[in-house]
C-alpha positions as CSV (number, residue, x, y, z in Angstrom):
1,M,29.7,56.2,-46.0
2,A,31.0,57.6,-49.4
3,E,29.4,56.2,-52.4
4,R,32.0,56.6,-54.7
5,P,35.8,56.8,-54.5
6,E,35.6,60.6,-55.7
7,D,33.0,61.7,-52.8
8,L,35.8,61.1,-50.8
9,N,38.4,63.8,-52.0
10,L,38.8,67.2,-50.0
11,P,37.6,70.4,-51.6
12,S,40.3,71.7,-54.0
13,T,40.2,74.9,-52.8
14,V,40.3,74.1,-49.4
15,V,43.2,71.8,-50.0
16,S,45.0,75.1,-52.3
17,R,44.7,77.2,-49.9
18,I,46.3,75.0,-46.9
19,I,49.0,74.8,-49.0
20,K,49.8,78.0,-50.2
21,E,49.1,79.4,-46.3
22,S,51.9,76.5,-45.2
23,L,54.4,77.8,-48.4
24,P,56.6,80.7,-48.2
25,D,55.9,83.1,-50.8
26,G,57.1,82.8,-53.9
27,V,56.8,78.7,-53.6
28,T,54.8,77.6,-56.2
29,I,53.2,73.8,-56.3
30,S,52.3,72.0,-59.4
31,K,48.7,70.2,-59.7
32,E,50.2,66.7,-59.3
33,A,52.0,67.5,-56.3
34,R,48.4,69.3,-55.0
35,I,46.6,66.5,-55.6
36,A,49.1,63.9,-54.0
37,I,48.6,66.0,-51.0
38,S,44.9,65.9,-51.0
39,K,45.0,62.4,-52.1
40,A,47.8,62.1,-49.1
41,A,45.0,63.9,-46.4
42,S,42.1,61.9,-47.4
43,V,44.1,58.8,-46.6
44,F,45.0,60.3,-43.5
45,I,41.7,61.3,-42.4
46,L,40.0,57.8,-43.1
47,Y,42.6,56.5,-41.4
48,A,42.7,58.7,-38.3
49,S,38.5,58.3,-38.3
50,S,38.6,54.5,-38.5
51,T,41.3,54.4,-35.9
52,A,39.5,56.8,-33.5
53,N,36.3,54.5,-34.2
54,S,38.0,51.4,-32.9
55,Y,38.2,53.3,-29.5
56,A,34.5,54.1,-29.3
57,T,33.0,51.1,-30.1
58,E,35.6,49.8,-27.9
59,A,33.9,51.7,-25.1
60,K,30.4,50.6,-26.8
61,R,29.9,54.1,-28.3
62,K,28.7,55.4,-31.5
63,T,29.7,58.8,-31.4
64,L,33.8,59.9,-31.4
65,T,35.2,62.1,-29.5
66,A,37.9,64.4,-29.3
67,N,39.6,62.0,-27.1
68,D,39.3,59.0,-29.3
69,V,40.8,61.1,-32.0
70,L,43.9,61.9,-29.5
71,C,44.3,58.3,-28.4
72,A,44.0,57.9,-32.4
73,I,46.7,60.2,-33.5
74,E,48.8,58.5,-30.5
75,E,48.5,54.9,-31.7
76,M,49.5,55.8,-35.3
77,S,52.7,57.6,-33.9
78,F,52.4,60.9,-34.7
79,D,52.4,61.5,-31.0
80,M,54.6,65.3,-31.5
81,F,51.1,66.2,-32.9
82,L,49.5,65.8,-29.7
83,D,50.5,68.6,-27.4
84,P,49.2,71.2,-30.4
85,L,46.2,69.3,-30.5
86,K,45.3,69.5,-27.0
87,I,46.1,72.7,-26.9
88,S,44.2,73.6,-29.9
89,L,40.8,71.4,-28.6
90,E,40.9,73.6,-25.4
91,E,41.4,76.7,-27.1
92,Q,38.3,76.1,-29.2
93,R,36.3,74.6,-26.2
94,K,37.2,78.1,-24.3
95,I,35.9,80.3,-27.4
96,Q,32.8,78.0,-27.8
97,K,32.1,78.7,-23.7
98,S,32.6,82.2,-24.2
99,I,29.9,82.1,-27.3
100,L,27.2,80.5,-24.8
101,I,28.1,82.7,-22.3
102,L,27.6,85.7,-24.3
103,I,24.2,83.5,-25.7
104,Y,23.3,83.2,-22.2
105,K,23.8,86.4,-21.4
106,K,22.0,88.1,-23.8
107,I,19.0,85.9,-23.6
108,H,19.1,86.5,-19.8
109,L,18.9,90.3,-20.6
110,T,16.4,90.2,-22.9
111,L,14.1,88.3,-20.6
112,L,14.4,90.8,-18.3
113,R,12.9,93.5,-20.6
114,I,10.0,91.5,-21.6
């Protein structure tokens, strides 16, 4: 857990980059608006984490899973994000699997040379 409230703030450079990438060219955002978005994102993350933790606790687990997060998003009434999140998660799993296969092949080829 964070010791101080400011420890829960997201890095301002990351927030600024996300905001900039989501707005059309030529649109600017005030410092106050950037801070408000950052705080709102922090609150959302805390709420989603807490809700997902409830699912893990109910299942007698200490590790949150992607499924816990998906259930939390649904419980929080953000259903419109479920399909994009599931697609993104599946893409990430495919990337991780591809990386593991490449690593395995490299190790295998290295062992064959020994």
